[in-house]
N, C-alpha and C positions, 0 to 999 in steps of 0.2 A: 504494500500499500504505499503510495506516495505521500510525502509530508505535507503537500499542499492541498490534499483532499479534505473536504469538510466532513464533519461527523455525520451529518444528514445523508451523505451520498453512499455510505457504506451500507449495503443491504442487511448486514448483521444487526444494525441499530434498529431498523424497522421490524425485524423478527423479535429482537429483545423487547421493544416497546409493546408489540402485540401480545407477547407472552406475559409481560407485566400487567397489562390490562386484564388479561384472563385471570391472573392471580388475585387482582384487586376485586374482580366480579366474584370469585369464589369466596373471598373473605366476607364481602357484603351478604352473600347468600348465607354463609355460616352464621353471621351476626343476626340476620334477620330471622332465620330459623330458631336460633337460640332465645333471642328476645321475645319473638312471638309466642313460642311455647311457654317459656318461663313466666311471662307476665300475663299472657292470655289465659292459661289454665291455672296459673298459681295465684290469681287474684280473688279466688273464692275464699270463704271461711274454711278453716282446716277440717271442720266436721264434714264438709261436703267433698273433700278430695277423694278421688278414686285412685286405686293402687295397682301398680303392675310390678310383679316380682318383688313386692315388699317395699317399693319406692312410690312416692307420689307420681302420679301420671305426668304432671308438669315437668318433674325432674327427669323421668325416664325419656320423655320426648325431646326435651331441650338439651340434655347432656349426653344421652346414650344414643338415641335413634338418630338425631340430627348429625352427631358426629360421625356415625357410621355412614350416613348418607353423603356427607361432605367428603369423607375419605373416598368413597366410591366416585364421586364427581371428580376429585383431583386425579385419581388413577385414570379415568376416562379422558380427562383433559390432557394429561401427559401423553397418553397413548395415541390420541386422535388429533389433538390441536397443536401440540408443540412439536417442533422439528429440530433435527439435530443440525447445529451450526459449528463449523470449524473455527477454533480459536486462532489458528495460525494466520498470520498476515500473508495475503497472496499478492505477489508481485505482478503488475501489469506489463505485458510485452508489447 
């Protein structure tokens, strides 16, 4: 890569920006699921809680189920959306 090249011209930066945006979207999905289940189901009085495997349903869905779902989404994103990029600088001929 020539020293006079701008950062934006290297296609690796475009790939890195795209993959960073995918990561941010996954984090937002994770937070939305966690927050939605925790405060959506957990805002009732304790006497009205339902339980799954001995845990309150809001905890199970926000901390266990949503974590498993987000891990699955990350695996799928890495497998299908991310692409391998060489870190070696390529010299133009």
